[in-house]
N, C-alpha and C positions, 0 to 999 in steps of 0.2 A: 518612400524608399524601403522601409521595413516591410510593408505589405508586399511590394514587388519582389523583394528578396525571397519571401516565403512562397509566393506564387511560383517562382522559378524552382525552389526546392521541391514543391509539390509535384511539378512536372518531372523533375529528375527522379524523385523517389518512387512515385507510383503513377505518374501520368495524369494529365488533366482529365477530369471525368465529364462525360457527356450528360450525366444525370446529376441533378442537384439533390443532395441529401438534406432532408428536413430534420432538424434537431431541436429538442426541448431541454430545458434545465429545470431539474426538480431540487429545490433547496437553493436559496439565493444568499447564503451566508458567506463566511470568510473565504472558503476554497473555491466557490463558484466562479469568481472573476478570472481565475487562472485558466479554467476550462474555456470560458468565453473568449479570452484573449487568443487561445489556440484555435478555436473554431473560426474566429474572424479572420485568421490568416490563411485559411484554406478556401480557395475561391469557389469550390463546388459544394459549399455548405450554406444553408439558410437557417437562421435561428427563428423558430416559429412560435415559441411560447416559453413562459417561465411560471413555475408554481412555488409558492412559499406559504407556510401557515400564517405568516404575518403579512397582512394585506398591503401595508405601506411599503414594506421591503420588496414585495413582488412588483408593485407599481414603480418604485424607484429603479429597480433593476431593469424593468422593461424599458423605461425611458432612457436609461444610460446605455443599454445594449441595442437600441433601435428596434425594439419589439413593440407592436401596437398595444396600446393600453388594454384593449379588450381581450388580449391574450395573456394577461397577467392574472393568475388564478391563486386562490387559497386552497383549492382542492386539486391534487395532482391528477385525479381521475378525469377532470375537465381537460387537462392538457393531453392526456392519453387519447381522449376522444378526437383530437385533431389528427390522430394517426401519423405521428412523426415516424421517421425511419429509425430514429435513435434518441435516447435521452442520456444525459449525465445525471447520476444520482449523487447529490452533494448535501444530503441531509445530515442530521446528527446520526451517530452510529446505530442507535436502537431502531431507527426507521429504515436502515439499508435493506434488510431482508423483505419486509412486507411491500415496500415500494418497488423494489426490483422484481419480485415475483409477480406483482400485479402488472407491471410493464411487460414482462416477458409473456405472460398469459394474454396480454392485449396484442401480441404480435410485434412488440417494439424491442429493438436491440438495446443493450444497456452497458454503459461504462459506469461502474460504481466506484466511488472513492474507497480507499482503505480506511479501516479494516473492512473486509468483506461483510462481516456480521459479528455480533458479540459472541455467538456460540457456534460450535461445529455443526449442530443439527440445523441451525438457520442457514449457514453457508451451504450445507449439503442440499437443503431444499431449493436454494437459489440455483445451484448447479443442475439439479434434476429438472427444474422448470425450464432452463435454457435448453437442456437436452430434449425435453418433451416437445417444446415449441419450435425447435430447430433455429434458434436465434443466437446471436453473438452475445456472450456475457464476458466482459473483461474487467478485471480489478486494477485500479489505477496506481500501480507501483512505478512511479516515475524513476525511482532509484534503480530499476532494472536497466535504464539507459545510460547509467554512468559508464563512460568509456573504460575506466579502470576495471569495473566489475565485468564488463563484456570481455575484456582481454583475459581476465582471470578465468572466466568460464571456458574460454578456448583452451587454455592450458590444462585445466582440470579434465575437460572432455577428451583431450589428446592422450590422457593417461599419465601425465606428468607426475601426479601424486603417487601413482601406484595404488595400493589399497589404502583408502582413507580410514583412519581409526579415531581421530580426535578433531574437534572443531570448537571454536569460541565465537559465539554470536554476540558481538558488542561493537560499539563505535562505528567506523565507516562514515558514509556520507551523512547519515542521520544518527549521530551518536548521542550519548547521554548529555544532559544539560546541567550545568551548575545551578542555574535558576531559569526555568522556562515552563512554568505550569500554565496551561491554556485556560480559556474562559469557562464559564459555568456549565455550558452544555457538555463539556468534556469531564466535569468533575462530579456530576450527579448521576447516580445509577439509572434513574428512569430515562435519561437521554443518552448516556454513554455506554452503559452496560459493563463498564470496567474502566480502568485508568490507563496508566502509562503503557501497560502491556499491550492493550488494544490500539493505542494511539501511535506510539513510535516504537514500541517493542516489536511490532509486526515487521518493521523495516529491517531490523538486524536479524530477526529470525528468517525472514524471506531471503535475505542476502545469502546466509549460510546454507539454507535448505536448497535454494536455487543452484548454488555452486555444486552441491553434493548430489544433485539429481533427485531431490525430494525422496529421501529414504523413508521407510516406514518407522515411525516412533513406536516404542513399546511401553515405556514407563517414564515417570517424571517425579523428581523431588523438587517441589517449588516453594517459593517464599515471596510474599508480597507485604508491603509496609507503607504506611503514610507517615514518613519521617519528618517532612517539612510542610506538607500541604495544610496541616491543621494548626500550624504555628502562626499566630497573629503577627508576631514581630518580623516574620520572614517576607510578608507581602510587600512587593515593590522593591526589595533590596536587589539591585543589579539586574532586575528583570528586563529582557528586551522588549521593545515597544510592541512587537507583534503579539507577545504573550498576554497582554491586557491585564485585567484584574481578576484574581480568584478570591473566593470568600471562604476562609478557614472554617467558619461555623457551618457551612453547607458542603464541606469537602467530604465526599462519601466513597472515594476510590483510593487506589494505591498510587503513590508517586515513585515507588521503587519496586522492582521485581527481579528475581534471579531464579535460576533453575539448573539442575543437572538432569540431562535427558539421555536415555538409552534408546538406541535404535537396533533394528535387526542387523545381523552380519557384523558384530563386533565393532560398533561405532558408538562413540559417546560425544556429547556436546555440553558445554556450559553456556548459559545465556544470562545476560544482565543488562538492565536499562533503567534510566532515571529521568524524571522531569526536573528534579531538583536534588542537589546533594552538596556536601562540603568537600568537593574534589573537582579537578578540571577534566578528568577523563576516567572511563572505566576500561580503557584499552581499545584495541582494534581487532577486526576479524582475523582469525587464525585458522588454517587448515593444515593438518599433519597427515602424511601418508608414508608408506613404506619406501617410496622412491624419492619423494620430494615434499616440500611444504610451501606455504605461501602466507603472506600477510597483505592486508589492504591499507591504504592511506599512509604511505604510498604503496603501490603494488610492488612487492619484492618476492622473488622466488628463491628457494633454497634447495640444493641438491648436492650430490657428489659427482665429480667428473675427473677422470684420469687420476684417481687417487687423492683428489683434493676436495675439500668442502668449498662450495661455490655459491655466491649470492648473485642473483640476476635481477637487474632493474630494467624492465622494458622501457624503451624510449619512444618519444614522438607519438604518444597515443592520440587518437583523433579527438577533436573537441565535441562536446555534446551538440547535437543538431537542433538549433532553435531554442526558444525559451524552455524552461524546465518541464512544463506540461505538454509542450508541442508534440513531441514524438509519440507519446502514449495516445494522445487524442488522434493524431494522424493515423497511426497503425490500427487503432480501433475502427476508424472510418473506412480504411482500406479493406479490413475484414468484412465490414458490413456491405460495402460496395461490391466486393468480389465474391462474397459468400465463402470466405476462407476462415481458417482458425486464427484467432488472435495470437500474437507472440507470447503473451503472458498466460501461463497454464493455470486455468481455474482449478483444475483437479488438485494440483499440488498445494494451492492455497487453502482449499477445503481441508486437506490433510493437516496443514499447519494450524487451523482453527481447532481441530480436535486436540492437538498438542497443547494449545493454549487453555482449552477446557481443563486439561489435566494439571496444568500449572496452578490454576485457580483452585481446583479440587484439592490438590496436595497442600497448598498454602492454607486452606480452610481446615483440613483434617490434621495437619502436622505429620502426615505419613506419605509414603510413596503412592502415586496414583497410576493406574493403568490407562493407556491411551486407547480409546474405544473407536476404532475406525470401521466404517461400513465396508463390507466385503468388496464393493465395486470401486472403492477409493484406494485400496492397497495396491 
């Protein structure tokens, strides 16, 4: 019943395809099964291989996902030699850029998990590789498909805010956690490249920047801190089961970050995010403009009408279509199949990663940092 329902949805959303797209999975860790679940519910997709640096994990994944054992690899280059139409890159963060660039250079379209890369220069290199090879590169922000966010985007694009001048990037669908530090690949610099900022900070930054149309950041005063991650007594206290075990003695990244960001055209933003903290919330997204404002979770609009201050709460928002990862996977495949641009703008995400570079630089130096955007990203 579940599969048939999504077959029908595929027909409605983009038509049944006469061509079967061959897809590979690079990285068989915690996030990969969500990609596979989505791929398996699209009838014109064939999973042709999986690669993971751990041989046992690659073989187990292949068996579980119905992939022949001989197509379970420890070297992703062997998977690329199968010439799949597309791959999902689900590795640890530090590997996103080299794996994605190799795939694009091999003529393979790529859906890469967030964060796009640990640094702006790496994200930019990925963007240029997709451009050079004429391939689809999409970053997997499933948060973009939140019906509340999509409704808010329509109001912003309609001019409801007037001139936007202030935003808060916090909370929303993937907000701060009282206790939710993920496993060791997220907390060691050699595999993660950074901490909460790169893991879930990108969600709240992307939400605000997407709503605002990806304005050009100019400068950042940033702060990062490991307030709980290095605390032995904090391990396991109220942690959700998905968070697993972290190791304070090997904790090398930040579990909290905050920033004050200046953009072109008289716009500023505050940002804050946490893996762990002694509070329930850091607030929710806020946008302020000369004509109106809005908050998310729940979506509420604020403006003046007929001489009165008015709050508007949109009703009957549509439900998210399919499982959490389904829509991003489906839209990626439609872009591959039809040769169209994916709905998630890679250029704007590259710009965000240069902003994140400035957060880390400012936090390290204790002074304001300039955001160094390449000319063709502005």
